[in-house]
C-alpha positions as YAML, in Angstrom:
chain: A
units: angstrom
residues:
- id: 1
  name: MET
  ca: [152.99, -66.92, 222.43]
- id: 2
  name: HIS
  ca: [154.19, -70.12, 223.40]
- id: 3
  name: ALA
  ca: [157.16, -70.10, 221.38]
- id: 4
  name: LEU
  ca: [158.08, -66.63, 222.07]
- id: 5
  name: LEU
  ca: [157.88, -67.50, 226.11]
- id: 6
  name: ALA
  ca: [159.84, -70.58, 225.52]
- id: 7
  name: SER
  ca: [162.77, -68.72, 224.11]
- id: 8
  name: PHE
  ca: [162.86, -66.26, 226.76]
- id: 9
  name: LEU
  ca: [162.41, -69.26, 229.62]
- id: 10
  name: LEU
  ca: [165.53, -71.17, 227.84]
- id: 11
  name: LEU
  ca: [167.54, -68.05, 227.84]
- id: 12
  name: ALA
  ca: [166.49, -67.00, 231.29]
- id: 13
  name: ALA
  ca: [167.67, -70.66, 232.67]
- id: 14
  name: GLY
  ca: [170.57, -71.05, 234.74]
- id: 15
  name: GLU
  ca: [171.58, -67.66, 235.39]
- id: 16
  name: ALA
  ca: [173.93, -68.66, 238.15]
- id: 17
  name: THR
  ca: [175.45, -71.66, 236.61]
- id: 18
  name: PRO
  ca: [179.43, -71.76, 236.43]
- id: 19
  name: PRO
  ca: [181.32, -71.35, 233.36]
- id: 20
  name: VAL
  ca: [180.72, -75.23, 232.22]
- id: 21
  name: PRO
  ca: [177.33, -75.64, 233.53]
- id: 22
  name: VAL
  ca: [175.95, -78.74, 235.15]
- id: 23
  name: MET
  ca: [173.04, -80.01, 233.37]
- id: 24
  name: PRO
  ca: [170.45, -82.29, 234.28]
- id: 25
  name: ASP
  ca: [170.01, -85.19, 231.71]
- id: 26
  name: VAL
  ca: [166.99, -84.06, 230.39]
- id: 27
  name: GLU
  ca: [168.64, -81.09, 228.95]
- id: 28
  name: VAL
  ca: [171.71, -82.88, 227.67]
- id: 29
  name: VAL
  ca: [169.94, -84.26, 224.70]
- id: 30
  name: LYS
  ca: [169.43, -80.68, 223.31]
- id: 31
  name: TYR
  ca: [172.87, -80.27, 222.84]
- id: 32
  name: LEU
  ca: [173.85, -83.61, 221.42]
- id: 33
  name: LYS
  ca: [174.71, -84.74, 217.43]
- id: 34
  name: PRO
  ca: [172.66, -87.17, 215.80]
- id: 35
  name: PRO
  ca: [175.26, -89.77, 216.13]
- id: 36
  name: GLU
  ca: [175.49, -89.14, 219.77]
- id: 37
  name: LEU
  ca: [172.05, -89.02, 220.44]
- id: 38
  name: VAL
  ca: [172.34, -92.72, 219.55]
- id: 39
  name: GLU
  ca: [174.96, -93.32, 221.59]
- id: 40
  name: TRP
  ca: [173.38, -91.65, 224.54]
- id: 41
  name: ALA
  ca: [170.37, -93.77, 224.38]
- id: 42
  name: ASN
  ca: [172.11, -96.84, 224.22]
- id: 43
  name: SER
  ca: [174.45, -96.04, 227.29]
- id: 44
  name: GLN
  ca: [171.03, -94.88, 229.08]
- id: 45
  name: ARG
  ca: [169.38, -98.25, 228.62]
- id: 46
  name: LEU
  ca: [172.50, -100.22, 229.67]
- id: 47
  name: THR
  ca: [172.70, -97.96, 232.83]
- id: 48
  name: GLN
  ca: [168.63, -98.67, 233.50]
- id: 49
  name: ALA
  ca: [169.40, -102.46, 232.89]
- id: 50
  name: GLY
  ca: [172.21, -102.25, 235.39]
- id: 51
  name: GLU
  ca: [170.37, -100.26, 238.06]
- id: 52
  name: THR
  ca: [167.42, -102.65, 237.57]
- id: 53
  name: ARG
  ca: [169.74, -105.98, 238.15]
- id: 54
  name: ALA
  ca: [171.56, -104.02, 241.09]
- id: 55
  name: ARG
  ca: [167.81, -103.40, 242.61]
- id: 56
  name: GLN
  ca: [167.13, -106.99, 242.41]
- id: 57
  name: GLY
  ca: [170.11, -108.18, 244.29]
- id: 58
  name: ASN
  ca: [169.79, -105.88, 246.91]
- id: 59
  name: SER
  ca: [166.24, -106.87, 247.43]
- id: 60
  name: ILE
  ca: [167.41, -110.37, 247.81]
- id: 61
  name: MET
  ca: [169.96, -109.65, 250.26]
- id: 62
  name: ALA
  ca: [167.33, -107.50, 252.57]
- id: 63
  name: MET
  ca: [165.49, -110.68, 252.73]
- id: 64
  name: ILE
  ca: [168.24, -112.68, 254.51]
- id: 65
  name: ARG
  ca: [167.78, -113.25, 258.12]
- id: 66
  name: PRO
  ca: [169.92, -115.33, 261.04]
- id: 67
  name: PRO
  ca: [168.05, -118.86, 261.31]
- id: 68
  name: ASP
  ca: [165.08, -118.44, 263.19]
- id: 69
  name: PRO
  ca: [161.74, -120.31, 263.40]
- id: 70
  name: LYS
  ca: [159.60, -117.15, 263.47]
- id: 71
  name: ALA
  ca: [161.69, -115.67, 260.74]
- id: 72
  name: ILE
  ca: [160.65, -115.25, 257.01]
- id: 73
  name: LYS
  ca: [161.49, -118.58, 255.20]
- id: 74
  name: ALA
  ca: [164.50, -118.33, 252.85]
- id: 75
  name: PRO
  ca: [164.07, -118.14, 249.42]
- id: 76
  name: THR
  ca: [164.51, -121.89, 247.47]
- id: 77
  name: VAL
  ca: [166.08, -122.93, 244.22]
- id: 78
  name: GLY
  ca: [164.77, -126.18, 242.68]
- id: 79
  name: GLY
  ca: [162.83, -126.81, 245.82]
- id: 80
  name: LEU
  ca: [165.85, -126.79, 247.92]
- id: 81
  name: THR
  ca: [166.15, -124.54, 250.40]
- id: 82
  name: GLU
  ca: [169.06, -122.14, 250.44]
- id: 83
  name: ALA
  ca: [171.75, -121.42, 253.35]
- id: 84
  name: PRO
  ca: [171.79, -117.56, 254.04]
- id: 85
  name: GLU
  ca: [175.39, -117.56, 252.74]
- id: 86
  name: GLN
  ca: [174.57, -119.16, 249.74]
- id: 87
  name: THR
  ca: [171.72, -116.43, 249.18]
- id: 88
  name: LYS
  ca: [174.00, -113.59, 249.99]
- id: 89
  name: ALA
  ca: [176.61, -115.00, 247.28]
- id: 90
  name: ARG
  ca: [173.67, -114.96, 244.87]
- id: 91
  name: ALA
  ca: [172.35, -111.79, 245.53]
- id: 92
  name: GLN
  ca: [175.90, -110.19, 245.28]
- id: 93
  name: LYS
  ca: [176.56, -111.43, 242.09]
- id: 94
  name: ILE
  ca: [173.39, -109.80, 240.83]
- id: 95
  name: ILE
  ca: [174.58, -106.67, 242.51]
- id: 96
  name: ASP
  ca: [178.00, -107.12, 240.71]
- id: 97
  name: GLU
  ca: [176.49, -107.79, 237.32]
- id: 98
  name: GLY
  ca: [174.18, -104.60, 237.82]
- id: 99
  name: ASN
  ca: [177.28, -102.48, 238.70]
- id: 100
  name: VAL
  ca: [179.28, -103.85, 235.79]
- id: 101
  name: GLN
  ca: [176.74, -102.71, 233.19]
- id: 102
  name: ILE
  ca: [176.41, -99.35, 234.97]
- id: 103
  name: GLN
  ca: [180.30, -98.82, 234.79]
- id: 104
  name: GLN
  ca: [180.49, -99.69, 231.43]
- id: 105
  name: ALA
  ca: [178.03, -96.89, 230.30]
- id: 106
  name: LEU
  ca: [179.40, -94.40, 232.51]
- id: 107
  name: PRO
  ca: [182.69, -93.24, 230.59]
- id: 108
  name: SER
  ca: [180.14, -92.80, 227.49]
- id: 109
  name: LEU
  ca: [177.72, -90.96, 229.38]
- id: 110
  name: THR
  ca: [180.12, -88.69, 230.96]
- id: 111
  name: ARG
  ca: [181.82, -87.75, 227.73]
- id: 112
  name: LEU
  ca: [178.48, -86.78, 226.37]
- id: 113
  name: ARG
  ca: [177.51, -84.77, 229.66]
- id: 114
  name: ALA
  ca: [181.09, -82.77, 229.33]
- id: 115
  name: ALA
  ca: [180.37, -82.38, 225.49]
- id: 116
  name: ALA
  ca: [177.08, -80.92, 225.89]
- id: 117
  name: ALA
  ca: [177.91, -78.68, 229.02]
- id: 118
  name: ALA
  ca: [180.73, -77.33, 226.77]
- id: 119
  name: ARG
  ca: [178.61, -76.19, 224.08]
- id: 120
  name: LEU
  ca: [176.28, -74.98, 226.42]
- id: 121
  name: ALA
  ca: [178.82, -72.96, 227.89]
- id: 122
  name: GLU
  ca: [179.95, -71.95, 224.52]
- id: 123
  name: LYS
  ca: [176.41, -70.71, 223.55]
- id: 124
  name: THR
  ca: [176.03, -68.48, 226.83]
- id: 125
  name: LYS
  ca: [179.47, -67.13, 227.00]
- id: 126
  name: PRO
  ca: [179.93, -63.34, 227.61]
- id: 127
  name: LEU
  ca: [179.98, -61.28, 224.55]
- id: 128
  name: GLU
  ca: [180.42, -57.59, 223.69]
- id: 129
  name: PHE
  ca: [178.96, -55.51, 220.70]
- id: 130
  name: GLY
  ca: [180.29, -51.87, 220.70]
- id: 131
  name: SER
  ca: [181.56, -49.26, 219.22]
- id: 132
  name: GLU
  ca: [184.59, -46.44, 219.31]
- id: 133
  name: LEU
  ca: [183.78, -43.01, 218.33]
- id: 134
  name: PRO
  ca: [186.62, -40.39, 217.76]
- id: 135
  name: GLN
  ca: [185.67, -36.75, 218.40]
- id: 136
  name: SER
  ca: [184.88, -34.69, 215.01]
- id: 137
  name: ALA
  ca: [183.57, -31.29, 214.23]
- id: 138
  name: TRP
  ca: [179.79, -30.49, 214.14]
- id: 139
  name: ASN
  ca: [179.42, -29.76, 210.52]
- id: 140
  name: VAL
  ca: [181.74, -32.63, 209.64]
- id: 141
  name: SER
  ca: [179.80, -35.28, 211.74]
- id: 142
  name: VAL
  ca: [176.02, -34.16, 210.37]
- id: 143
  name: SER
  ca: [177.48, -34.20, 206.76]
- id: 144
  name: HIS
  ca: [178.93, -37.73, 207.34]
- id: 145
  name: ALA
  ca: [175.61, -38.83, 208.43]
- id: 146
  name: ALA
  ca: [173.59, -37.50, 205.88]
- id: 147
  name: VAL
  ca: [175.65, -39.24, 203.21]
- id: 148
  name: ARG
  ca: [176.02, -42.47, 204.57]
- id: 149
  name: LEU
  ca: [172.37, -42.70, 205.28]
- id: 150
  name: GLN
  ca: [171.63, -41.54, 201.87]
- id: 151
  name: LYS
  ca: [173.56, -44.14, 200.62]
- id: 152
  name: GLN
  ca: [171.56, -46.92, 202.56]
- id: 153
  name: ALA
  ca: [168.11, -45.24, 201.48]
- id: 154
  name: ARG
  ca: [169.37, -45.20, 198.03]
- id: 155
  name: ASP
  ca: [170.54, -48.92, 197.96]
- id: 156
  name: ALA
  ca: [167.61, -50.12, 199.90]
- id: 157
  name: GLY
  ca: [165.23, -48.59, 197.10]
- id: 158
  name: PHE
  ca: [163.11, -45.85, 199.05]
- id: 159
  name: SER
  ca: [161.40, -43.45, 196.78]
- id: 160
  name: LYS
  ca: [160.65, -40.94, 199.40]
- id: 161
  name: VAL
  ca: [162.59, -39.71, 202.93]
- id: 162
  name: HIS
  ca: [160.52, -38.08, 205.46]
- id: 163
  name: LEU
  ca: [162.86, -35.69, 207.87]
- id: 164
  name: ILE
  ca: [160.40, -35.48, 210.65]
- id: 165
  name: GLY
  ca: [162.53, -33.62, 213.17]
- id: 166
  name: ALA
  ca: [165.22, -33.63, 216.07]
- id: 167
  name: ILE
  ca: [165.57, -34.16, 219.72]
- id: 168
  name: VAL
  ca: [167.95, -33.05, 222.46]
- id: 169
  name: LEU
  ca: [168.55, -34.71, 226.07]
- id: 170
  name: GLN
  ca: [168.82, -31.60, 228.64]
- id: 171
  name: ALA
  ca: [170.79, -31.60, 231.78]
- id: 172
  name: ASP
  ca: [167.50, -32.07, 233.63]
- id: 173
  name: GLY
  ca: [167.05, -35.48, 231.84]
- id: 174
  name: LYS
  ca: [163.92, -34.47, 229.59]
- id: 175
  name: LEU
  ca: [164.22, -34.85, 225.65]
- id: 176
  name: VAL
  ca: [162.96, -32.12, 223.79]
- id: 177
  name: ARG
  ca: [162.27, -31.37, 220.21]
- id: 178
  name: THR
  ca: [164.92, -28.62, 218.44]
- id: 179
  name: SER
  ca: [164.54, -27.27, 214.97]
- id: 180
  name: THR
  ca: [167.96, -26.19, 215.00]
- id: 181
  name: LEU
  ca: [169.48, -29.73, 214.91]
- id: 182
  name: ALA
  ca: [166.70, -30.58, 212.24]
- id: 183
  name: ASP
  ca: [167.62, -27.69, 210.22]
- id: 184
  name: ASP
  ca: [171.39, -28.92, 210.14]
- id: 185
  name: LEU
  ca: [170.46, -32.22, 208.85]
- id: 186
  name: ARG
  ca: [167.91, -30.96, 206.40]
- id: 187
  name: ALA
  ca: [170.90, -28.53, 205.05]
- id: 188
  name: ALA
  ca: [173.63, -31.44, 204.70]
- id: 189
  name: TRP
  ca: [171.09, -33.71, 203.08]
- id: 190
  name: ILE
  ca: [169.85, -31.43, 200.51]
- id: 191
  name: LYS
  ca: [173.63, -30.51, 199.79]
- id: 192
  name: ALA
  ca: [174.29, -33.89, 199.11]
- id: 193
  name: ASP
  ca: [170.91, -34.99, 197.52]
- id: 194
  name: GLU
  ca: [167.86, -32.07, 197.04]
- id: 195
  name: LYS
  ca: [165.39, -34.49, 195.30]
- id: 196
  name: SER
  ca: [165.08, -37.26, 197.84]
- id: 197
  name: LEU
  ca: [163.55, -35.42, 201.01]
- id: 198
  name: THR
  ca: [160.02, -34.66, 200.77]
- id: 199
  name: LYS
  ca: [158.25, -31.58, 201.87]
- id: 200
  name: VAL
  ca: [156.92, -31.34, 205.51]
- id: 201
  name: PRO
  ca: [153.17, -31.61, 205.08]
- id: 202
  name: ALA
  ca: [151.11, -28.32, 206.16]
- id: 203
  name: GLU
  ca: [149.80, -29.97, 209.20]
- id: 204
  name: GLY
  ca: [153.21, -31.24, 210.18]
- id: 205
  name: TYR
  ca: [154.57, -34.90, 211.04]
- id: 206
  name: ALA
  ca: [152.75, -37.00, 213.60]
- id: 207
  name: TYR
  ca: [152.43, -40.75, 214.40]
- id: 208
  name: VAL
  ca: [149.42, -41.86, 212.91]
- id: 209
  name: PRO
  ca: [147.89, -45.69, 214.06]
- id: 210
  name: ALA
  ca: [147.21, -47.88, 211.41]
- id: 211
  name: THR
  ca: [143.66, -48.27, 210.78]
- id: 212
  name: ASP
  ca: [143.50, -52.11, 210.43]
- id: 213
  name: GLU
  ca: [146.06, -55.06, 210.64]
- id: 214
  name: LYS
  ca: [146.70, -54.99, 207.16]
- id: 215
  name: SER
  ca: [147.53, -50.97, 206.88]
- id: 216
  name: ALA
  ca: [150.68, -49.55, 208.30]
- id: 217
  name: PRO
  ca: [151.00, -46.12, 210.24]
- id: 218
  name: ALA
  ca: [150.82, -42.84, 208.57]
- id: 219
  name: LEU
  ca: [153.15, -39.67, 209.45]
- id: 220
  name: SER
  ca: [150.76, -37.46, 209.07]
- id: 221
  name: LYS
  ca: [147.09, -37.09, 209.24]
- id: 222
  name: GLY
  ca: [147.22, -35.60, 205.64]
- id: 223
  name: LEU
  ca: [149.31, -38.37, 204.33]
- id: 224
  name: LYS
  ca: [148.59, -41.56, 203.18]
- id: 225
  name: PRO
  ca: [150.40, -44.54, 204.78]
- id: 226
  name: ALA
  ca: [153.28, -46.58, 203.01]
- id: 227
  name: THR
  ca: [151.76, -49.60, 201.16]
- id: 228
  name: SER
  ca: [154.76, -51.75, 201.11]
- id: 229
  name: ALA
  ca: [158.37, -52.08, 202.68]
- id: 230
  name: ARG
  ca: [161.36, -50.18, 201.11]
- id: 231
  name: GLN
  ca: [158.94, -47.41, 199.60]
- id: 232
  name: GLU
  ca: [159.31, -44.40, 202.07]
- id: 233
  name: ALA
  ca: [161.79, -43.90, 204.71]
- id: 234
  name: VAL
  ca: [161.83, -41.90, 208.08]
- id: 235
  name: LEU
  ca: [164.73, -40.06, 209.28]
- id: 236
  name: TRP
  ca: [165.30, -38.17, 212.24]
- id: 237
  name: ALA
  ca: [168.35, -36.82, 214.53]
- id: 238
  name: GLU
  ca: [169.15, -37.02, 218.32]
- id: 239
  name: PHE
  ca: [171.71, -35.51, 220.47]
- id: 240
  name: TYR
  ca: [172.71, -36.78, 224.04]
- id: 241
  name: ALA
  ca: [175.03, -34.57, 226.29]
- id: 242
  name: VAL
  ca: [177.45, -36.92, 227.82]
- id: 243
  name: PRO
  ca: [177.61, -36.15, 231.66]
- id: 244
  name: SER
  ca: [180.64, -34.48, 232.74]
- id: 245
  name: GLU
  ca: [182.01, -33.91, 229.38]
- id: 246
  name: GLY
  ca: [180.62, -30.03, 228.86]
- id: 247
  name: SER
  ca: [179.10, -29.71, 225.52]
- id: 248
  name: LEU
  ca: [180.43, -32.92, 224.23]
- id: 249
  name: GLY
  ca: [177.71, -35.65, 223.22]
- id: 250
  name: LEU
  ca: [176.40, -38.22, 221.06]
- id: 251
  name: LEU
  ca: [174.88, -37.14, 217.92]
- id: 252
  name: VAL
  ca: [172.64, -40.05, 216.44]
- id: 253
  name: VAL
  ca: [170.95, -40.19, 213.01]
- id: 254
  name: ARG
  ca: [168.67, -42.81, 212.52]
- id: 255
  name: LEU
  ca: [166.72, -44.23, 209.29]
- id: 256
  name: ALA
  ca: [163.66, -46.28, 209.08]
- id: 257
  name: ASP
  ca: [161.05, -47.85, 207.16]
- id: 258
  name: ALA
  ca: [157.85, -45.94, 207.16]
- id: 259
  name: TYR
  ca: [155.78, -49.34, 206.37]
- id: 260
  name: THR
  ca: [157.42, -51.77, 208.91]
- id: 261
  name: MET
  ca: [158.20, -49.03, 211.40]
- id: 262
  name: ARG
  ca: [161.57, -50.57, 211.85]
- id: 263
  name: ILE
  ca: [164.91, -48.67, 212.17]
- id: 264
  name: LEU
  ca: [167.28, -49.87, 209.57]
- id: 265
  name: GLY
  ca: [170.23, -47.18, 209.74]
- id: 266
  name: SER
  ca: [172.03, -45.66, 212.92]
- id: 267
  name: GLU
  ca: [175.05, -43.33, 212.55]
- id: 268
  name: ALA
  ca: [176.84, -42.04, 216.03]
- id: 269
  name: TYR
  ca: [179.32, -39.29, 216.23]
- id: 270
  name: LEU
  ca: [181.22, -37.78, 219.37]
- id: 271
  name: THR
  ca: [180.86, -34.13, 218.69]
- id: 272
  name: SER
  ca: [179.63, -30.71, 220.10]
- id: 273
  name: PRO
  ca: [177.06, -28.00, 219.03]
- id: 274
  name: VAL
  ca: [178.95, -25.29, 219.73]
- id: 275
  name: THR
  ca: [182.75, -24.40, 218.75]
- id: 276
  name: VAL
  ca: [185.26, -26.01, 221.12]
- id: 277
  name: ASP
  ca: [188.75, -25.18, 222.26]
- id: 278
  name: ALA
  ca: [191.24, -26.05, 219.53]
- id: 279
  name: SER
  ca: [193.86, -26.66, 221.95]
- id: 280
  name: ALA
  ca: [192.16, -29.19, 223.75]
- id: 281
  name: ALA
  ca: [192.95, -32.82, 223.49]
- id: 282
  name: PRO
  ca: [190.48, -34.61, 221.21]
- id: 283
  name: LYS
  ca: [188.50, -37.47, 223.01]
- id: 284
  name: THR
  ca: [187.30, -40.60, 221.88]
- id: 285
  name: ALA
  ca: [183.87, -42.38, 222.94]
- id: 286
  name: THR
  ca: [183.68, -45.90, 223.52]
- id: 287
  name: PHE
  ca: [180.52, -47.97, 224.60]
- id: 288
  name: ALA
  ca: [179.95, -51.47, 224.61]
- id: 289
  name: LEU
  ca: [176.58, -54.03, 225.22]
- id: 290
  name: LYS
  ca: [178.61, -56.52, 227.70]
- id: 291
  name: ASP
  ca: [176.09, -59.51, 227.18]
- id: 292
  name: GLN
  ca: [176.55, -61.65, 229.98]
- id: 293
  name: ARG
  ca: [175.24, -64.93, 228.88]
- id: 294
  name: SER
  ca: [175.31, -64.68, 224.62]
- id: 295
  name: PHE
  ca: [171.56, -63.52, 224.95]
- id: 296
  name: VAL
  ca: [171.48, -61.51, 222.07]
- id: 297
  name: PRO
  ca: [172.90, -64.15, 219.47]
- id: 298
  name: ARG
  ca: [170.66, -66.73, 220.98]
- id: 299
  name: LEU
  ca: [167.31, -65.11, 220.87]
- id: 300
  name: ALA
  ca: [168.17, -63.72, 217.08]
- id: 301
  name: SER
  ca: [168.76, -67.44, 216.39]
- id: 302
  name: SER
  ca: [165.15, -68.18, 217.47]
- id: 303
  name: GLY
  ca: [163.55, -65.61, 215.14]
- id: 304
  name: ASP
  ca: [162.61, -62.38, 214.18]
- id: 305
  name: TRP
  ca: [162.58, -59.79, 217.25]
- id: 306
  name: ILE
  ca: [161.44, -56.32, 217.23]
- id: 307
  name: PHE
  ca: [162.29, -54.44, 220.51]
- id: 308
  name: ALA
  ca: [161.09, -51.24, 222.15]
- id: 309
  name: PHE
  ca: [162.03, -49.64, 225.26]
- id: 310
  name: ASP
  ca: [159.97, -49.37, 228.58]
- id: 311
  name: ARG
  ca: [158.87, -46.13, 230.05]
- id: 312
  name: GLU
  ca: [161.56, -46.26, 232.69]
- id: 313
  name: SER
  ca: [164.52, -46.79, 230.40]
- id: 314
  name: ALA
  ca: [167.25, -43.88, 230.74]
- id: 315
  name: ALA
  ca: [167.20, -41.97, 227.22]
- id: 316
  name: LEU
  ca: [171.14, -41.97, 226.87]
- id: 317
  name: GLY
  ca: [171.30, -45.73, 227.65]
- id: 318
  name: SER
  ca: [168.24, -46.68, 225.13]
- id: 319
  name: ALA
  ca: [170.16, -44.61, 222.62]
- id: 320
  name: LEU
  ca: [172.97, -46.59, 222.95]
- id: 321
  name: LEU
  ca: [171.72, -50.05, 222.82]
- id: 322
  name: ALA
  ca: [169.41, -48.90, 219.84]
- id: 323
  name: HIS
  ca: [172.52, -48.12, 218.13]
- id: 324
  name: VAL
  ca: [174.56, -51.13, 218.93]
- id: 325
  name: ALA
  ca: [171.40, -53.34, 218.06]
- id: 326
  name: VAL
  ca: [170.98, -51.70, 214.66]
- id: 327
  name: GLN
  ca: [174.50, -51.87, 213.77]
- id: 328
  name: GLN
  ca: [175.81, -54.96, 215.10]
- id: 329
  name: THR
  ca: [172.87, -57.42, 216.00]
- id: 330
  name: LYS
  ca: [169.80, -58.71, 214.34]
- id: 331
  name: LEU
  ca: [167.38, -57.47, 216.89]
- id: 332
  name: GLY
  ca: [165.21, -55.01, 215.45]
- id: 333
  name: ILE
  ca: [164.37, -51.73, 217.06]
- id: 334
  name: SER
  ca: [160.73, -50.34, 216.63]
- id: 335
  name: ALA
  ca: [160.99, -46.73, 215.16]
- id: 336
  name: SER
  ca: [157.11, -46.01, 216.27]
- id: 337
  name: PRO
  ca: [158.10, -44.44, 219.76]
- id: 338
  name: TYR
  ca: [160.84, -42.44, 218.10]
- id: 339
  name: VAL
  ca: [158.37, -40.90, 215.50]
- id: 340
  name: ALA
  ca: [155.84, -39.97, 218.21]
- id: 341
  name: VAL
  ca: [158.41, -38.32, 220.40]
- id: 342
  name: VAL
  ca: [160.33, -36.77, 217.74]
- id: 343
  name: THR
  ca: [157.03, -34.98, 216.29]
- id: 344
  name: GLY
  ca: [155.50, -34.63, 219.53]
- id: 345
  name: ALA
  ca: [152.27, -36.28, 218.36]
- id: 346
  name: GLY
  ca: [150.58, -39.30, 218.39]
- id: 347
  name: THR
  ca: [150.38, -42.48, 220.59]
- id: 348
  name: PRO
  ca: [152.46, -45.51, 219.13]
- id: 349
  name: GLY
  ca: [151.21, -48.83, 218.67]
- id: 350
  name: LEU
  ca: [153.12, -52.13, 218.80]
- id: 351
  name: ASP
  ca: [153.88, -52.43, 215.34]
- id: 352
  name: GLY
  ca: [155.34, -55.81, 215.68]
- id: 353
  name: VAL
  ca: [157.11, -55.20, 218.59]
- id: 354
  name: ARG
  ca: [157.72, -58.70, 220.82]
- id: 355
  name: ALA
  ca: [159.66, -57.54, 223.65]
- id: 356
  name: HIS
  ca: [161.25, -54.46, 225.32]
- id: 357
  name: TRP
  ca: [164.46, -53.51, 226.48]
- id: 358
  name: ARG
  ca: [164.75, -52.19, 229.95]
- id: 359
  name: VAL
  ca: [167.92, -49.95, 230.40]
- id: 360
  name: ILE
  ca: [168.25, -48.11, 234.14]
- id: 361
  name: PRO
  ca: [171.29, -46.46, 235.45]
- id: 362
  name: GLY
  ca: [173.95, -48.70, 237.11]
- id: 363
  name: LYS
  ca: [176.09, -48.42, 239.96]
- id: 364
  name: PRO
  ca: [177.85, -44.60, 239.82]
- id: 365
  name: ASP
  ca: [181.62, -44.69, 238.52]
- id: 366
  name: PRO
  ca: [183.83, -41.84, 238.22]
- id: 367
  name: LYS
  ca: [184.87, -42.99, 234.68]
- id: 368
  name: GLU
  ca: [182.20, -44.73, 232.95]
- id: 369
  name: VAL
  ca: [178.59, -44.40, 232.51]
- id: 370
  name: ILE
  ca: [176.79, -47.43, 233.28]
- id: 371
  name: PHE
  ca: [173.25, -48.85, 232.51]
- id: 372
  name: GLN
  ca: [171.81, -52.33, 233.41]
- id: 373
  name: VAL
  ca: [170.35, -53.97, 230.80]
- id: 374
  name: SER
  ca: [167.14, -56.22, 230.74]
- id: 375
  name: ALA
  ca: [164.82, -57.80, 228.23]
- id: 376
  name: LYS
  ca: [160.92, -58.46, 228.75]
- id: 377
  name: PRO
  ca: [158.90, -60.19, 226.33]
- id: 378
  name: VAL
  ca: [155.13, -59.27, 225.98]
- id: 379
  name: GLY
  ca: [153.20, -61.02, 228.90]
- id: 380
  name: ALA
  ca: [156.25, -62.65, 230.24]
- id: 381
  name: ALA
  ca: [159.22, -61.94, 233.06]
- id: 382
  name: ALA
  ca: [161.94, -60.16, 232.37]
- id: 383
  name: VAL
  ca: [165.51, -61.73, 231.64]
- id: 384
  name: GLU
  ca: [168.92, -59.84, 232.78]
- id: 385
  name: VAL
  ca: [170.88, -59.37, 229.96]
- id: 386
  name: GLY
  ca: [174.18, -57.53, 231.32]
- id: 387
  name: GLN
  ca: [175.46, -53.91, 230.97]
- id: 388
  name: ILE
  ca: [175.86, -51.15, 228.54]
- id: 389
  name: VAL
  ca: [179.06, -49.04, 229.32]
- id: 390
  name: LEU
  ca: [180.21, -45.74, 228.06]
- id: 391
  name: ARG
  ca: [183.57, -43.79, 228.66]
- id: 392
  name: VAL
  ca: [185.09, -40.78, 227.21]
- id: 393
  name: ASP
  ca: [188.63, -40.56, 226.88]
- id: 394
  name: ASP
  ca: [191.73, -38.49, 225.83]
- id: 395
  name: THR
  ca: [192.28, -39.73, 222.28]
- id: 396
  name: PRO
  ca: [195.67, -42.12, 222.51]
- id: 397
  name: LYS
  ca: [198.68, -40.36, 220.60]
- id: 398
  name: PRO
  ca: [200.01, -42.17, 217.68]
- id: 399
  name: VAL
  ca: [202.92, -43.88, 218.52]
- id: 400
  name: ALA
  ca: [206.06, -42.34, 216.36]
- id: 401
  name: LYS
  ca: [207.85, -45.14, 214.36]
...
């Protein structure tokens, strides 16, 4: 837990820093290479020696007083009393020697501070993770998703695939289960491979928590849980209507490991479940996670992280972020909450979740759908990450040659 909190505290530090951050010396050493650390230590020792020398000179200088019987006696050298002018000259010489040492070390320290700050700036520079989805027909989208995730499941070695259902985001913001989308996905999957899908259990699918720390959750009360990774897969579909785009929306199909409860595959398409006007200009959806301080790669480099979404997260924004995370980052997304929502049964556990995404609507914009993104580790404060932005535009016409 201490390492987990330290990772987030490091990422949260300096949120308001300029492009080349000003760093305290205690932080500089974290960004220096081994030979530079030696140079840094030598320069610091030289600086400290100079500062000590300068303080000695200033202390002597402070003792100088005008001749006065009641004044403190001036220091003596070899039993002889110094005149104030001699004391002042000796003190100034000591101060000058100290300042020379400080100035000798300064170029090295300045260069190393700049190198460390530049490396920190590189580590914390803004990044974007995104996708571009040209509009496609409904049956084409469902078929492509089935074929691609079949290949992924086959390459991963899954012997069974459970299609647990599908959900749709309604205009009122509620997620509801839909058999129509699930039936379309099942038909497309069977058309390409009729053997890998398992039969739906008589009691239906559900999220059944693990009985102990060593076992995995089950997908139904009548089914035994998987006993190892890459054994049984979980498949489901989601559809999110895009505001202001009529029936047009995002179809997302996911594949997860039933043992680890981690999403492994995510396919997304801009499409419509109803027939669209053939004369209408085709659209293209673009969305991106705008990571303001390279949070994602820095956290990914600190270990294996699995995220869930907190209760306040918007469904569409969460769907976009989950797709980006699975497709383009090394941060994991938990499948447990999806299994519970899609099946409508069970309360998911943590299943390895170490942090939660919080994705809430941002400032309204007529051309874009904006969500503010933050990340919160279990038992610690949240870190602001950036935005995820979605826009749908007419597909640009190809340039004539």
